[in-house]
C-alpha positions as a Markdown table, in Angstrom:
| # | Residue | x | y | z |
|---|---|---|---|---|
| 1 | Met | 67.0 | 118.9 | 103.2 |
| 2 | Asn | 67.5 | 115.1 | 103.8 |
| 3 | Arg | 71.0 | 115.5 | 102.4 |
| 4 | Lys | 71.6 | 118.5 | 104.7 |
| 5 | Ile | 70.5 | 116.5 | 107.8 |
| 6 | Arg | 72.7 | 113.5 | 106.8 |
| 7 | His | 75.8 | 115.7 | 106.2 |
| 8 | Thr | 75.2 | 117.6 | 109.5 |
| 9 | Ala | 74.9 | 114.3 | 111.4 |
| 10 | Leu | 78.1 | 112.9 | 109.8 |
| 11 | Ser | 80.0 | 116.1 | 110.7 |
| 12 | Leu | 78.8 | 116.1 | 114.2 |
| 13 | Thr | 79.6 | 112.5 | 114.7 |
| 14 | Leu | 83.2 | 113.1 | 113.5 |
| 15 | Leu | 83.3 | 116.0 | 115.8 |
| 16 | Ser | 82.3 | 113.8 | 118.8 |
| 17 | Ser | 85.6 | 112.0 | 118.6 |
| 18 | Val | 87.3 | 115.2 | 119.5 |
| 19 | Phe | 85.0 | 116.1 | 122.4 |
| 20 | Ala | 84.9 | 112.6 | 123.7 |
| 21 | Gly | 88.6 | 112.7 | 124.4 |
| 22 | Glu | 88.2 | 115.7 | 126.7 |
| 23 | Pro | 87.6 | 115.0 | 130.5 |
| 24 | Ala | 84.0 | 115.6 | 131.6 |
| 25 | Val | 83.6 | 118.1 | 134.4 |
| 26 | Asp | 80.5 | 116.3 | 135.7 |
| 27 | Ala | 80.3 | 112.6 | 135.0 |
| 28 | Ser | 76.5 | 112.3 | 135.7 |
| 29 | Ala | 75.8 | 111.8 | 132.0 |
| 30 | Ile | 77.8 | 108.6 | 132.0 |
| 31 | Glu | 78.3 | 106.4 | 135.0 |
| 32 | Lys | 81.0 | 103.8 | 135.0 |
| 33 | Pro | 80.3 | 100.1 | 135.8 |
| 34 | Ser | 80.5 | 99.2 | 139.5 |
| 35 | Thr | 82.5 | 96.2 | 140.6 |
| 36 | Thr | 79.5 | 95.0 | 142.7 |
| 37 | Ser | 75.9 | 94.6 | 141.6 |
| 38 | Ser | 73.4 | 96.9 | 143.0 |
| 39 | Ala | 70.5 | 96.1 | 140.7 |
| 40 | Ser | 67.1 | 97.6 | 141.7 |
| 41 | Gly | 63.7 | 98.3 | 140.1 |
| 42 | Leu | 60.1 | 97.2 | 140.2 |
| 43 | Leu | 60.8 | 94.1 | 138.0 |
| 44 | Leu | 63.3 | 92.9 | 140.6 |
| 45 | Gly | 61.0 | 93.8 | 143.5 |
| 46 | Lys | 63.4 | 96.3 | 144.9 |
| 47 | Leu | 62.0 | 99.8 | 145.5 |
| 48 | Ser | 64.3 | 102.5 | 146.8 |
| 49 | Gly | 64.1 | 105.7 | 148.9 |
| 50 | Lys | 63.6 | 106.8 | 152.4 |
| 51 | Ser | 60.1 | 108.2 | 152.4 |
| 52 | Asp | 56.8 | 106.7 | 151.2 |
| 53 | Phe | 56.8 | 109.1 | 148.3 |
| 54 | Asp | 60.3 | 108.1 | 147.3 |
| 55 | Arg | 59.4 | 104.4 | 147.3 |
| 56 | Ala | 56.2 | 105.0 | 145.4 |
| 57 | Trp | 57.9 | 107.0 | 142.6 |
| 58 | Ser | 60.8 | 104.5 | 142.5 |
| 59 | Ala | 58.2 | 102.0 | 141.2 |
| 60 | Phe | 58.4 | 103.8 | 137.8 |
| 61 | Thr | 62.0 | 102.6 | 137.5 |
| 62 | Leu | 61.5 | 99.1 | 136.2 |
| 63 | Tyr | 65.2 | 98.2 | 136.1 |
| 64 | Lys | 68.4 | 99.9 | 137.2 |
| 65 | Asp | 71.9 | 98.4 | 137.4 |
| 66 | Glu | 75.1 | 100.4 | 136.8 |
| 67 | Ser | 77.1 | 97.2 | 136.7 |
| 68 | Asn | 75.2 | 95.8 | 133.7 |
| 69 | Pro | 77.3 | 96.4 | 130.6 |
| 70 | Ile | 74.3 | 96.5 | 128.3 |
| 71 | Leu | 71.3 | 98.1 | 130.0 |
| 72 | Gln | 71.9 | 100.5 | 132.9 |
| 73 | Glu | 68.3 | 101.8 | 133.3 |
| 74 | Phe | 64.8 | 101.4 | 132.0 |
| 75 | Ser | 62.2 | 103.7 | 133.5 |
| 76 | Leu | 58.7 | 104.8 | 132.7 |
| 77 | Gln | 58.0 | 108.5 | 132.4 |
| 78 | Gly | 54.9 | 110.6 | 131.9 |
| 79 | Arg | 52.7 | 113.4 | 133.1 |
| 80 | Leu | 49.1 | 114.3 | 133.8 |
| 81 | Gln | 48.2 | 118.0 | 134.1 |
| 82 | Leu | 44.6 | 119.0 | 135.0 |
| 83 | Gln | 43.4 | 122.5 | 135.4 |
| 84 | Ala | 40.4 | 124.8 | 135.1 |
| 85 | Ala | 40.1 | 128.5 | 134.4 |
| 86 | Asp | 37.5 | 131.2 | 134.8 |
| 87 | Gly | 37.9 | 134.6 | 133.3 |
| 88 | Gln | 36.2 | 137.9 | 133.0 |
| 89 | Ala | 36.9 | 140.5 | 130.3 |
| 90 | Glu | 35.2 | 143.8 | 129.5 |
| 91 | Ser | 33.5 | 142.0 | 126.6 |
| 92 | Gly | 32.2 | 139.2 | 128.8 |
| 93 | His | 32.8 | 135.9 | 130.7 |
| 94 | Phe | 35.0 | 133.0 | 129.4 |
| 95 | Gly | 36.4 | 129.7 | 130.8 |
| 96 | Thr | 37.6 | 126.2 | 130.2 |
| 97 | Asp | 34.1 | 125.0 | 129.6 |
| 98 | Gln | 34.4 | 126.7 | 126.1 |
| 99 | Leu | 37.2 | 124.3 | 125.1 |
| 100 | Ser | 36.7 | 121.4 | 122.8 |
| 101 | Asp | 35.1 | 118.3 | 124.5 |
| 102 | Glu | 38.1 | 116.2 | 123.5 |
| 103 | Leu | 40.3 | 118.3 | 125.9 |
| 104 | Leu | 37.9 | 118.2 | 128.9 |
| 105 | Leu | 37.1 | 115.9 | 131.7 |
| 106 | Gly | 33.5 | 116.6 | 132.6 |
| 107 | Asn | 32.4 | 120.1 | 131.8 |
| 108 | Asn | 35.3 | 122.3 | 132.7 |
| 109 | Ile | 38.4 | 120.4 | 133.7 |
| 110 | Glu | 41.0 | 120.7 | 131.0 |
| 111 | Val | 43.5 | 117.9 | 130.4 |
| 112 | Arg | 46.4 | 120.2 | 129.6 |
| 113 | Ala | 48.8 | 117.4 | 129.0 |
| 114 | Ala | 48.6 | 113.6 | 129.2 |
| 115 | Arg | 51.8 | 111.8 | 128.2 |
| 116 | Phe | 53.4 | 108.4 | 128.7 |
| 117 | Gly | 56.6 | 106.8 | 127.6 |
| 118 | Phe | 60.0 | 105.6 | 128.8 |
| 119 | Lys | 63.6 | 106.6 | 129.2 |
| 120 | Ser | 66.6 | 104.3 | 129.1 |
| 121 | Arg | 70.4 | 104.1 | 129.2 |
| 122 | Trp | 72.5 | 101.6 | 127.2 |
| 123 | Phe | 76.1 | 100.6 | 127.0 |
| 124 | His | 77.1 | 103.5 | 129.4 |
| 125 | Leu | 77.1 | 105.7 | 126.2 |
| 126 | Tyr | 73.5 | 105.9 | 124.8 |
| 127 | Lys | 70.1 | 107.2 | 125.9 |
| 128 | Leu | 66.8 | 106.4 | 124.3 |
| 129 | Asp | 63.8 | 108.4 | 125.3 |
| 130 | Cys | 60.2 | 108.4 | 124.1 |
| 131 | Gln | 56.8 | 110.0 | 125.0 |
| 132 | Ile | 53.5 | 109.9 | 123.3 |
| 133 | Asp | 50.5 | 112.2 | 123.8 |
| 134 | Ile | 47.4 | 110.5 | 125.0 |
| 135 | Asp | 43.8 | 111.4 | 124.1 |
| 136 | Pro | 42.0 | 112.4 | 127.3 |
| 137 | Asp | 38.8 | 110.7 | 126.3 |
| 138 | Leu | 40.7 | 107.7 | 125.0 |
| 139 | Gln | 38.7 | 108.0 | 121.8 |
| 140 | Pro | 39.1 | 106.7 | 119.1 |
| 141 | Asn | 42.2 | 105.2 | 120.9 |
| 142 | Ile | 44.8 | 106.1 | 123.5 |
| 143 | Tyr | 47.5 | 107.3 | 121.1 |
| 144 | Arg | 47.4 | 110.8 | 119.8 |
| 145 | Asp | 50.9 | 111.6 | 118.5 |
| 146 | Ile | 54.6 | 111.3 | 119.2 |
| 147 | Phe | 55.7 | 114.1 | 121.6 |
| 148 | Asp | 59.3 | 113.1 | 121.5 |
| 149 | Leu | 61.4 | 110.1 | 120.4 |
| 150 | Tyr | 65.2 | 110.5 | 120.2 |
| 151 | Leu | 68.5 | 108.7 | 120.6 |
| 152 | Thr | 71.5 | 110.4 | 122.3 |
| 153 | Tyr | 75.1 | 109.5 | 122.2 |
| 154 | Ala | 76.5 | 110.8 | 125.5 |
| 155 | Pro | 80.2 | 110.1 | 126.1 |
| 156 | Ser | 80.4 | 113.1 | 128.5 |
| 157 | Asp | 78.6 | 116.1 | 129.8 |
| 158 | Ala | 80.7 | 118.2 | 127.5 |
| 159 | Phe | 79.4 | 116.6 | 124.3 |
| 160 | Gln | 76.1 | 114.9 | 123.6 |
| 161 | Leu | 74.8 | 114.2 | 120.1 |
| 162 | Ser | 71.1 | 113.4 | 119.5 |
| 163 | Val | 68.8 | 112.6 | 116.6 |
| 164 | Gly | 65.0 | 112.2 | 116.4 |
| 165 | Lys | 62.0 | 114.2 | 117.3 |
| 166 | Ile | 62.0 | 116.6 | 120.3 |
| 167 | Lys | 60.4 | 119.8 | 121.6 |
| 168 | Val | 62.5 | 122.6 | 120.1 |
| 169 | Met | 63.1 | 125.0 | 123.0 |
| 170 | Phe | 63.7 | 128.7 | 122.2 |
| 171 | Ser | 63.5 | 131.1 | 125.1 |
| 172 | Arg | 64.1 | 130.4 | 128.8 |
| 173 | Glu | 60.4 | 129.9 | 129.5 |
| 174 | Gln | 60.2 | 127.2 | 126.8 |
| 175 | Glu | 63.4 | 125.5 | 128.2 |
| 176 | Ile | 61.6 | 124.9 | 131.5 |
| 177 | Ser | 59.4 | 121.8 | 131.2 |
| 178 | Thr | 55.7 | 122.1 | 132.0 |
| 179 | Lys | 56.5 | 119.6 | 134.8 |
| 180 | Glu | 58.6 | 122.4 | 136.5 |
| 181 | Ile | 57.2 | 125.6 | 135.1 |
| 182 | Leu | 56.3 | 128.1 | 137.9 |
| 183 | Thr | 53.3 | 129.7 | 136.1 |
| 184 | Phe | 50.3 | 128.0 | 134.6 |
| 185 | Glu | 51.2 | 129.0 | 131.1 |
| 186 | Arg | 54.2 | 130.5 | 129.3 |
| 187 | Gly | 54.2 | 134.1 | 128.2 |
| 188 | Leu | 52.7 | 135.6 | 125.0 |
| 189 | Leu | 55.9 | 136.0 | 123.0 |
| 190 | Ala | 57.4 | 132.7 | 124.2 |
| 191 | Asn | 54.4 | 131.0 | 122.7 |
| 192 | Met | 54.3 | 133.0 | 119.5 |
| 193 | Leu | 57.9 | 132.1 | 118.8 |
| 194 | Tyr | 57.6 | 128.4 | 119.8 |
| 195 | Pro | 58.5 | 126.2 | 116.7 |
| 196 | Asp | 56.8 | 123.0 | 118.2 |
| 197 | Glu | 58.1 | 119.4 | 118.3 |
| 198 | Leu | 60.2 | 118.8 | 115.3 |
| 199 | Thr | 62.6 | 116.2 | 113.8 |
| 200 | Gly | 66.3 | 116.9 | 113.5 |
| 201 | Val | 69.8 | 116.5 | 114.8 |
| 202 | Trp | 71.4 | 118.5 | 117.6 |
| 203 | Ile | 74.4 | 118.7 | 119.9 |
| 204 | Asn | 74.6 | 120.1 | 123.4 |
| 205 | Gly | 77.0 | 120.2 | 126.3 |
| 206 | Lys | 77.9 | 121.8 | 129.6 |
| 207 | Gly | 80.8 | 122.3 | 131.9 |
| 208 | Leu | 83.2 | 123.5 | 129.2 |
| 209 | Asn | 86.0 | 125.3 | 131.0 |
| 210 | Lys | 83.8 | 124.8 | 134.1 |
| 211 | His | 81.3 | 127.5 | 133.1 |
| 212 | Trp | 80.2 | 127.3 | 129.5 |
| 213 | Leu | 77.2 | 125.5 | 128.0 |
| 214 | Tyr | 76.0 | 125.3 | 124.4 |
| 215 | Glu | 73.4 | 123.8 | 122.0 |
| 216 | Phe | 73.2 | 123.7 | 118.2 |
| 217 | Gly | 70.5 | 121.9 | 116.1 |
| 218 | Ile | 68.9 | 121.7 | 112.7 |
| 219 | Tyr | 65.3 | 120.6 | 112.4 |
| 220 | Gly | 62.8 | 120.1 | 109.6 |
| 221 | Asn | 60.2 | 122.9 | 109.7 |
| 222 | Glu | 57.2 | 120.7 | 109.5 |
| 223 | Arg | 54.6 | 119.9 | 112.2 |
| 224 | Asn | 53.5 | 116.4 | 112.0 |
| 225 | Ile | 51.9 | 113.7 | 114.2 |
| 226 | Glu | 55.0 | 111.6 | 113.9 |
| 227 | Phe | 58.2 | 112.7 | 112.1 |
| 228 | Ser | 58.9 | 115.6 | 109.7 |
| 229 | Glu | 59.5 | 114.8 | 106.1 |
| 230 | Phe | 61.7 | 117.9 | 105.6 |
| 231 | Asp | 59.6 | 119.6 | 102.8 |
| 232 | Gly | 59.1 | 122.9 | 104.6 |
| 233 | Gly | 62.6 | 124.3 | 105.0 |
| 234 | Glu | 64.5 | 124.1 | 108.3 |
| 235 | Ile | 64.7 | 125.6 | 111.7 |
| 236 | Met | 68.3 | 126.3 | 113.0 |
| 237 | Leu | 68.7 | 126.9 | 116.8 |
| 238 | Ala | 71.9 | 127.9 | 118.5 |
| 239 | Lys | 72.5 | 128.7 | 122.2 |
| 240 | Ile | 75.4 | 129.6 | 124.3 |
| 241 | Gly | 75.4 | 130.1 | 128.0 |
| 242 | Tyr | 77.6 | 130.9 | 131.0 |
| 243 | Asp | 77.2 | 129.6 | 134.5 |
| 244 | Tyr | 78.5 | 132.3 | 136.8 |
| 245 | Ala | 77.1 | 130.9 | 140.1 |
| 246 | Ser | 80.5 | 130.3 | 141.6 |
| 247 | His | 81.6 | 133.9 | 140.9 |
| 248 | Val | 78.7 | 135.4 | 142.9 |
| 249 | Gly | 78.2 | 132.6 | 145.5 |
| 250 | Trp | 74.6 | 131.8 | 144.5 |
| 251 | Asp | 73.0 | 128.4 | 144.2 |
| 252 | Gln | 72.3 | 128.9 | 140.5 |
| 253 | Ala | 73.1 | 131.7 | 138.0 |
| 254 | Val | 73.1 | 131.2 | 134.2 |
| 255 | Val | 73.0 | 133.8 | 131.5 |
| 256 | Gly | 72.3 | 132.7 | 127.9 |
| 257 | Ile | 71.9 | 133.9 | 124.3 |
| 258 | His | 69.5 | 132.1 | 121.9 |
| 259 | Phe | 69.3 | 132.5 | 118.1 |
| 260 | Met | 66.8 | 130.8 | 115.9 |
| 261 | His | 66.6 | 131.0 | 112.1 |
| 262 | Asn | 63.5 | 129.9 | 110.2 |
| 263 | Ser | 64.1 | 129.3 | 106.4 |
| 264 | Glu | 60.4 | 129.2 | 105.6 |
| 265 | Pro | 58.3 | 131.2 | 108.1 |
| 266 | Asn | 54.6 | 130.6 | 108.3 |
| 267 | Phe | 55.0 | 127.2 | 106.5 |
| 268 | Thr | 51.8 | 125.1 | 106.5 |
| 269 | Gly | 52.2 | 121.6 | 105.3 |
| 270 | Asp | 49.5 | 119.2 | 104.0 |
| 271 | Lys | 50.4 | 116.5 | 106.6 |
| 272 | Pro | 48.1 | 115.6 | 109.5 |
| 273 | Ile | 48.5 | 118.0 | 112.5 |
| 274 | Pro | 48.5 | 116.8 | 116.1 |
| 275 | Ala | 45.1 | 117.3 | 117.7 |
| 276 | Ser | 47.0 | 118.8 | 120.7 |
| 277 | Ala | 48.6 | 121.5 | 118.5 |
| 278 | Thr | 47.8 | 125.1 | 119.5 |
| 279 | Lys | 48.7 | 126.5 | 116.0 |
| 280 | Leu | 48.8 | 125.1 | 112.5 |
| 281 | Lys | 51.7 | 127.1 | 111.1 |
| 282 | Ser | 55.4 | 127.6 | 111.7 |
| 283 | Pro | 56.1 | 130.9 | 113.5 |
| 284 | Asn | 56.1 | 133.7 | 110.9 |
| 285 | Phe | 59.5 | 135.1 | 111.9 |
| 286 | Ser | 62.8 | 134.6 | 110.0 |
| 287 | Asn | 65.2 | 135.4 | 112.9 |
| 288 | Ser | 64.6 | 135.4 | 116.6 |
| 289 | Phe | 66.8 | 136.4 | 119.5 |
| 290 | Ala | 66.6 | 135.8 | 123.2 |
| 291 | Leu | 68.8 | 137.1 | 126.1 |
| 292 | Thr | 68.0 | 135.1 | 129.2 |
| 293 | Asn | 69.0 | 135.0 | 132.9 |
| 294 | Asp | 68.0 | 132.5 | 135.6 |
| 295 | Ile | 69.3 | 132.9 | 139.2 |
| 296 | Thr | 68.5 | 131.0 | 142.4 |
| 297 | Glu | 69.7 | 131.8 | 145.9 |
| 298 | Glu | 68.2 | 129.8 | 148.8 |
| 299 | Arg | 64.4 | 130.4 | 148.7 |
| 300 | Phe | 64.4 | 133.1 | 146.0 |
| 301 | Arg | 64.4 | 132.6 | 142.2 |
| 302 | Leu | 64.3 | 135.1 | 139.4 |
| 303 | Ile | 63.9 | 134.3 | 135.7 |
| 304 | Ser | 64.2 | 137.2 | 133.2 |
| 305 | Glu | 64.5 | 137.4 | 129.4 |
| 306 | Phe | 64.3 | 139.8 | 126.5 |
| 307 | Leu | 62.9 | 138.6 | 123.2 |
| 308 | Tyr | 63.1 | 140.0 | 119.7 |
| 309 | Ala | 62.0 | 138.6 | 116.4 |
| 310 | Gln | 62.0 | 139.7 | 112.8 |
| 311 | Gly | 58.6 | 139.2 | 111.1 |
| 312 | Glu | 58.0 | 138.2 | 107.5 |
| 313 | Gly | 55.3 | 139.4 | 105.1 |
| 314 | Lys | 52.4 | 141.0 | 107.0 |
| 315 | Gln | 53.9 | 139.9 | 110.3 |
| 316 | Ser | 55.8 | 142.8 | 111.8 |
| 317 | Asn | 58.8 | 142.7 | 114.2 |
| 318 | Val | 58.0 | 142.0 | 117.8 |
| 319 | Ala | 59.9 | 142.5 | 121.1 |
| 320 | Gly | 59.3 | 142.2 | 124.8 |
| 321 | Ile | 60.5 | 141.3 | 128.3 |
| 322 | Thr | 59.4 | 138.7 | 130.8 |
| 323 | Ile | 60.3 | 138.8 | 134.5 |
| 324 | Ile | 59.3 | 135.9 | 136.9 |
| 325 | Pro | 60.2 | 136.2 | 140.6 |
| 326 | Ala | 59.5 | 133.4 | 143.0 |
| 327 | Tyr | 59.9 | 132.9 | 146.7 |
| 328 | Tyr | 59.3 | 130.0 | 149.1 |
| 329 | Ile | 57.3 | 131.5 | 151.9 |
| 330 | Leu | 57.2 | 128.0 | 153.5 |
| 331 | Asp | 59.2 | 124.9 | 152.8 |
| 332 | Asp | 56.4 | 123.6 | 150.5 |
| 333 | Leu | 54.6 | 126.8 | 149.5 |
| 334 | Gln | 55.9 | 129.1 | 146.9 |
| 335 | Ile | 54.6 | 132.5 | 145.8 |
| 336 | Val | 55.2 | 133.4 | 142.1 |
| 337 | Gly | 54.8 | 136.6 | 140.1 |
| 338 | Arg | 55.3 | 137.4 | 136.4 |
| 339 | Phe | 55.3 | 140.7 | 134.5 |
| 340 | Gln | 55.2 | 140.7 | 130.7 |
| 341 | Tyr | 55.4 | 143.5 | 128.2 |
| 342 | Ala | 55.3 | 142.9 | 124.4 |
| 343 | Thr | 55.0 | 145.2 | 121.5 |
| 344 | Ser | 55.0 | 145.0 | 117.7 |
| 345 | Ala | 56.5 | 147.5 | 115.2 |
| 346 | Glu | 53.2 | 147.7 | 113.3 |
| 347 | Ala | 49.5 | 147.0 | 114.1 |
| 348 | Asn | 48.3 | 143.5 | 114.6 |
| 349 | Gly | 51.7 | 141.9 | 115.3 |
| 350 | Leu | 50.7 | 140.2 | 118.5 |
| 351 | Met | 48.2 | 137.4 | 119.1 |
| 352 | Leu | 46.3 | 136.7 | 122.3 |
| 353 | Leu | 47.2 | 133.5 | 124.2 |
| 354 | Val | 45.2 | 130.4 | 123.3 |
| 355 | Arg | 45.0 | 129.6 | 127.1 |
| 356 | Tyr | 42.8 | 131.4 | 128.0 |
| 357 | Glu | 42.4 | 135.0 | 126.8 |
| 358 | Ser | 41.5 | 134.2 | 123.3 |
| 359 | Leu | 38.3 | 132.5 | 124.6 |
| 360 | Ala | 36.9 | 136.0 | 125.6 |
| 361 | Pro | 34.0 | 137.1 | 123.5 |
| 362 | Asp | 34.1 | 139.9 | 121.0 |
| 363 | Val | 37.9 | 140.3 | 120.7 |
| 364 | Gly | 37.9 | 140.5 | 116.9 |
| 365 | Asp | 40.7 | 138.5 | 115.3 |
| 366 | Lys | 42.6 | 138.4 | 118.6 |
| 367 | Leu | 45.4 | 140.6 | 117.2 |
| 368 | Gly | 47.0 | 143.6 | 118.7 |
| 369 | Asp | 50.2 | 145.7 | 118.9 |
| 370 | Gln | 50.8 | 146.1 | 122.6 |
| 371 | Tyr | 50.4 | 143.7 | 125.5 |
| 372 | Val | 50.9 | 144.1 | 129.3 |
| 373 | Ser | 50.3 | 141.3 | 131.7 |
| 374 | Thr | 50.8 | 140.6 | 135.4 |
| 375 | Tyr | 50.5 | 137.2 | 137.2 |
| 376 | Leu | 50.3 | 136.2 | 140.9 |
| 377 | Gly | 50.2 | 132.6 | 142.0 |
| 378 | Leu | 50.8 | 130.0 | 144.7 |
| 379 | Asn | 52.4 | 126.6 | 144.2 |
| 380 | Tyr | 52.0 | 123.9 | 146.9 |
| 381 | Tyr | 54.6 | 121.1 | 146.5 |
| 382 | Ile | 53.3 | 117.8 | 147.8 |
| 383 | Tyr | 56.3 | 115.9 | 146.4 |
| 384 | Gly | 58.4 | 118.5 | 144.7 |
| 385 | His | 57.5 | 119.2 | 141.0 |
| 386 | Lys | 56.4 | 115.6 | 140.7 |
| 387 | Leu | 53.1 | 116.3 | 142.5 |
| 388 | Lys | 52.0 | 119.8 | 143.2 |
| 389 | Leu | 48.9 | 122.0 | 143.3 |
| 390 | Met | 48.8 | 125.4 | 141.5 |
| 391 | Ala | 46.6 | 128.5 | 141.8 |
| 392 | Gly | 47.0 | 131.8 | 140.1 |
| 393 | Ile | 45.4 | 134.9 | 138.7 |
| 394 | Glu | 46.5 | 136.9 | 135.6 |
| 395 | Tyr | 45.4 | 140.3 | 134.5 |
| 396 | Ser | 46.2 | 141.4 | 131.0 |
| 397 | Val | 45.5 | 144.2 | 128.6 |
| 398 | Met | 46.1 | 144.3 | 124.8 |
| 399 | Asp | 45.7 | 147.2 | 122.4 |
| 400 | Gly | 43.9 | 145.7 | 119.4 |
| 401 | Gly | 45.2 | 148.3 | 117.0 |
| 402 | Ser | 43.3 | 148.3 | 113.7 |
| 403 | Ala | 42.1 | 144.7 | 114.1 |
| 404 | Gly | 39.6 | 145.2 | 116.9 |
| 405 | Gly | 41.4 | 142.8 | 119.2 |
| 406 | Asp | 41.2 | 144.9 | 122.3 |
| 407 | Tyr | 41.3 | 142.8 | 125.5 |
| 408 | Asp | 41.1 | 143.9 | 129.1 |
| 409 | Gly | 40.5 | 141.2 | 131.6 |
| 410 | Tyr | 41.6 | 138.7 | 134.2 |
| 411 | Thr | 41.8 | 134.9 | 134.4 |
| 412 | Val | 41.7 | 132.8 | 137.6 |
| 413 | Met | 43.3 | 129.3 | 137.3 |
| 414 | Gly | 43.7 | 126.2 | 139.5 |
| 415 | Gly | 45.1 | 122.8 | 138.8 |
| 416 | Leu | 47.1 | 119.7 | 139.6 |
| 417 | Arg | 50.5 | 118.7 | 138.1 |
| 418 | Phe | 51.6 | 115.0 | 138.3 |
| 419 | Ser | 54.7 | 113.6 | 136.7 |
| 420 | Phe | 57.1 | 110.7 | 137.0 |
């Protein structure tokens, strides 16, 4: 596998010389040096922005100077997500107070994510990003695991080559960061097919012929606290998308096709697993497909996707749809809905969500063959997605098939999302 990764990286590097010669449609990925210095940043005592929030968040930029030929930017990045849930199913009551103490502040406030790191730009061509997961109780120490750490060669928006560890994003729901996600949690199938944070090499680009975007990557199929050692096969992910916003006159309109191949489904390594991991094994699907669409027009947004995956062994094929409409009823207040339907070809092909339905009592082994869920929530944006309050309620039903995993209940959630 190491040889495959090295050969792939070499081929993609050679390919970059071809793409780098093409003009970029949007030069935001690489900004040319300015003839006059406009250095700013906390280390220089120069905050920026018009509002108090702008200036406060600009303090996370330690240094920024486009005229510097070596270092153009060095900024801190991170997130803190706190939330609580209370649910009621036919089988009884459940909530965040049932989670492990290492995930809680007090008795029932879950630390969904606590991350800290940096992002930087070098030589007008390279980006180096890193984030670590932090233990909420700071015991035995702050560091939990590496969430991502990767280096990107970015000569243009049309071609960017990266190597390192990153969250592998299959499906539109997974593509949207938890900093900007509209619902508390992603859907059932999006989570079942999620391969986790993996080590590999990938290329991506946008603006090809004005409308096309793409991504292709190969990753070691091994979950680890730090980096994969490539002893569990590989994950291959390919995406192609088309931006048709200018054709219809909308603010945003992108349709995409995703394909993911897993050479060793259900792989379980003998290496340490991140304490934050929600599952121990690689998804038990050999080939997965997604058809996605994301549109925005003024106050309205609609995310929709169809997912299908081929199971291996006792895992049957699964399929489903997810529809997420959202609308700003006020400038800072957004109402969000979601409808999910998922089904498996045979009994016990679906698994209840870890947050929070699987906490319900007496749901057998939490497996079923048909799942229907509706969500309704409100998001209040104090400072955009960087500081917001969320509240939502979700009602779900799953047919447990032969596994006794019947579920019928609702979950009420509230929380705070902070990021920089």
